[in-house]
N, C-alpha and C positions, 0 to 999 in steps of 0.2 A: 502492500501500498504506500500510497506518496505520504509526504512529511512537508507540514509547512513550514519552513525555518528561512526566516530573516539572517540572511549573511551580511556580514559585519560593510557599513557603508564607509566609501573612500573617500568620496568625495561626490560634488552635484555640481552640477550647472544648467543653466536657463540661456537659453538664446529666442531671440524674438523672430522665432522660421520655426515649421515642422521640419525636423531632421528626417535625410531621406538615407543617407549613408555613412558609415565609420570606416573607416582604418587604424590598424597600432601594428607600428612597430618603433623598435628601439628606441622604447624610451617615449614616443610622443604617441597621443590617440588624433587623429585629425577629424573633424565631423562637418558634413556638409548638410545646407538644408534646400527644401524646396526653392525657396527665393533665390538661390544663390551665394548665402551666409556660406563662408567657409570659416573654420576656427581648428586652431591647430593646439593642442592643451597639452600637457607636460602629462604623462600616464601614470605619474605616483602621486602628485597632490592639484592635480586639476589647474593650474595656476597656465594661463594663454599665453605661448608663446609666436603666435601667428595667427594673422587677421586679414582676410580682401573679400572681395565681392563677385560672383562670376554673372555677369549679365546675362540677365534670359532665364536663370536658375538653374540649379544644379541637378545630377542624375547621379552618379558617382563619384567615388575620391578613392585615391590609392597613395601609399606614400611609397617610397624607395626600401629597399629591403635594410640599409642604413640609416633611415629613417634622415637622409641628406637632403630630399626632395620630395616633394609631393603636385601630382596634379590630379585636378578637378574636373569634369566632364558635364554638358548639359545641353539643354537645346537649341544653343544658339554656338557651342565651341568648344574649347578648352582651354584650361590658365594651368601653368606651372610655378610652383614657388619655390625659392630657398630657401634653408635651415638659416645660412650664414651670416644672412644681412637681410632675410625678408624681401628678398627681389619677389618680385610677381610679374607675369608674362602671363598676357591674355591674347589668345586669338580668339575674334570674332569671324570666324570662318562662315557662318549660317546654318553650316549641317549641323545634322544631331548626331552629337557624341555620347551613347552611352555608355562606352565603359573605357577601362585605361586600366592597361596591366606591366606590370613592370616584369622585366629578367630578373634574375639570382644573381647575374653576373659571370657564370658558366658558361662558357662556350661564346664571350662576345670578347669582340676584338677590340684592341685598342682605339685604333678608330669610334667603334661605337662605345668604349665607356665612358669618351666624354671624359677623359680624365684620370679614370677611375670610378666615374659615377654611373654609370650603369646605362642601361637603355629604356625606353618604355614606348607599346603599343599603344594605341588613342583612336576607337572606331569614333571615324569623320562621313557622316552620309555612308554611304554604299566602297568607303575604303574602310582600308585600314594603315594610318601614319606612322612609320617607327621615329622616335625622334632621341636625341642623346638627350644628359638630363639638362641642359641649356636649354633646351626647345627647338635645337637645330634639325631638320628633316632629314633622317638617314637613308631612306627608302619608305616604298609606298606599295601597296596591293593594288592590282588591276580592279574595277569597278564589281562587285557584285550584282548580283540581280537585283537586289534590295537591300534597304538600310542596314549596314553591321550591327547587329544588335547583342553580341557577346566576344570576348575575345580570351585566348590562353594559350599562355609559354607554354614549348616541351621542351624534350633534350637537354634542359636545360641552359635555354635563348639559342638555341640554334633553330628551332622551328616555329613558326606563330600559327596556332589554330582562329580558324575567323569565321563566325556562324551570321548568316545570313540565308532567307528564303531560301528555300530547296537543298540548300549544302551545307559543310562545314568544310573550305579549304582552307588544306596547308601550304604555307610558303616558307622558302628554306632562306637563309638571307640574302637581300638585295635579288631577289627574285618577285618580281611583278605577276608573272602567270603563277598560280600554281603547283607544287609537285605533287602534290598529292588531294582528290578528291574523295570526300564520303556523302554519298548525294539521299536525299531523303524531303521527299515534297510535303513542306511542311513550313509553320514558321516558327525559328528554332527561339524560345525567348531564355533560356541560361544553357551555359556550356559548362562543365568540367571533363577534367583530367585530370587523368588518375600519377598519381606523382610518379610513377614507372612509368607512363607513356604507352602502358599498355594498351586501355580505354579510354575512348573517346565518347562520353557522354551527352545529350542534347535534351534541354525539357520543353514541352512543344506547344504551343497556339492548339494542338486535337487532342490535349487530355493523355498524353504518351509521354515517355520515356523512352529514348532512341539510340541502340548501343554499337558503337563499334569495335573490333580489335582492328586493331592498328599493322600488328605484323601479316595479315591474312585480309584483310578487309570485310570478315563476318559481319553478319549484322543480327539483331536481334533488337525485339519491341515488346516494352512494355505499357501496355495501354489498357483502358478501362477505370482509369482515371477522372472523378467523380467532377474534375477543375482541370483549369490548363494549368501546367507543372512550369512555375517561374523561380524555382529555387532548387539548385542541384549544388551538391559539394561533398567532397571526398576527402577523407580523416589523414593522418600521416602516413599512413601506411599503404594506404591505394586501396587497403581488402572493404572498405567500406562506402555504400554511397548515402546519404539522406536526401530526401526529397519531399517536397510539401505536391500540391496537386488535390488535397483531402484532406479532412479535418484530422486525419492519424498522417503525421511525419508517416514513411517508408524507409527503412534502412534495409539498403539491397548486399549481398555479401558476394565481393568480387574476388575472394581466394580461388586459387587452384585454378578453373577452368573458368569462372564468372560465374552469375547468377543466372543462367540458362538452367530451368527446372530447378529452382530454387525457390522458395518462398520468401517475403520478406518479414522482416519483426516490425509491428506496427507499435507508434507511439502514441498514443489518445490523451490529451489535454484539452487542446485549445477549438474553438469553433471552426475559426479561421486563421492556421498560418500565417506568420506575417515576418519573421526570420529565424534562419540558421545559423548555428555557427561551432563549427566541433573544435573541443581544447585542446592547445597545443601536445605534441606526442601520442601514445600509444596505447593510452588505457580506455580508449573507447567511451567518453564523457562524450555530451553534445547538449550545448542548450539550443531551445528553441522558445521563441515569444508569438503571442499571439494578439489579435483585434482588440481583446479582452485586459491586456495589459498585463497580462500574465507572463512569467519566467518559469520555464520548466528547464531542469537539470535531468538528465537520464544519462545511465550507464546503458551504453544503446543498443551495443555488441552483447548483451546480457539473452538468457534468455534463447528460448526455441524459434526456428522459422516458424512462421505464422501465427505465434504468438503475442500478445498483445501486452505490452508493457507500460506500467507505469511510472511517475517522474522520481526519482530517489528526492527528488529537494522540488518543492514550490514556491515562487515568490510571489505572492499577490500584489496586484499594480494597482495604478490610483484609480483605472478603468479605461485610461487613453492608453492608443495601440503603442504597441512594441513595433517600432519603424527600423530599429537597426541592434545589431550586435555586432561586438568582436571581443577578441580575446587580448588583453595588454600583456602577454606571457603565460603563462599555464595559471596564475593565481588569482589575474587579475580579471572581471569582467564588467565588459562596459555595455548599459542597457540605452538605448536611445529610446524618447516616446514622442509622439505626434503633435504635444500639447507646448515640445518645446525642448524638456526637459533630457540631460542625459545623467543619469549616473554608473558609479564605478563601486564595485563589491568585492571584497574581499572574497576567495573559496577555498575550503582545503586542500589540501594536494592528496588525504587520502583519496584511497578506490572509493570507498564509499560514498564520496563527497560530503 
């Protein structure tokens, strides 16, 4: 049975905007609001270390692995922020920019590293742009059939997966045309690539998850979800995939030969799932948020397939929907709600949470 336990509050901040995205890396937490408010906070104290506004509003935000740079994307373009001096470069391209993702630095050429600071891929209309950390364009993909909806790096920054209507296309460094194409007739809303690179998964408008095994292109579709699947997340091991698309969160087992023929675990707590985030590490801990403001912590890989798990810890909210979740390391959980309130809680490290 679940237990309602209030985790200790580390800090709280309130912005005059509705948060839509969080990113936490290397001691910083970045928060983006629907109207374009962007704030960068110290993960331990909540003290503000930077801020700017993205014209036209924000959709996503991503800190670089070392937290030295940040990119925010929105309906009219994107912006890059530099931690060392707070410099912000705004690119109002007029193109819908739904996502951005940093390469981890492995497999990144010296030129692409921007003097050691990595590279970032940004969705820009029907293309993906690859930039160095200072915002200089390194290369771009050819136009997709429709707006790019999500991005993921593979092979430690050597290959970029780009999701748009009808297919996920993969590009190598400086290749405008795709070097691999994984077709599926439908609108892809979310993209997740296993850390091993073995699996590419898309959550779709048609209430399905489509899966490709990269080594041979074999495919599998999990259909029958009552709602569109717009959130997917692999844990750090790459063995477990969490998805929304129903009141239950489903957790699929990708170990061995993958999920074919296996039933998922089901996690029931919310009427509508609004956010998902795996705890760093291999413990199998997942946090979910709902439209009622509840936050649930799960030992999501416990139990048996087809089993319905209950949260090991529940945190009641204010009634305001949870809009984003992030782990600032293994012991700090960041929760943003629609009313502009963001709180960070200390979470025990023991397996039972």
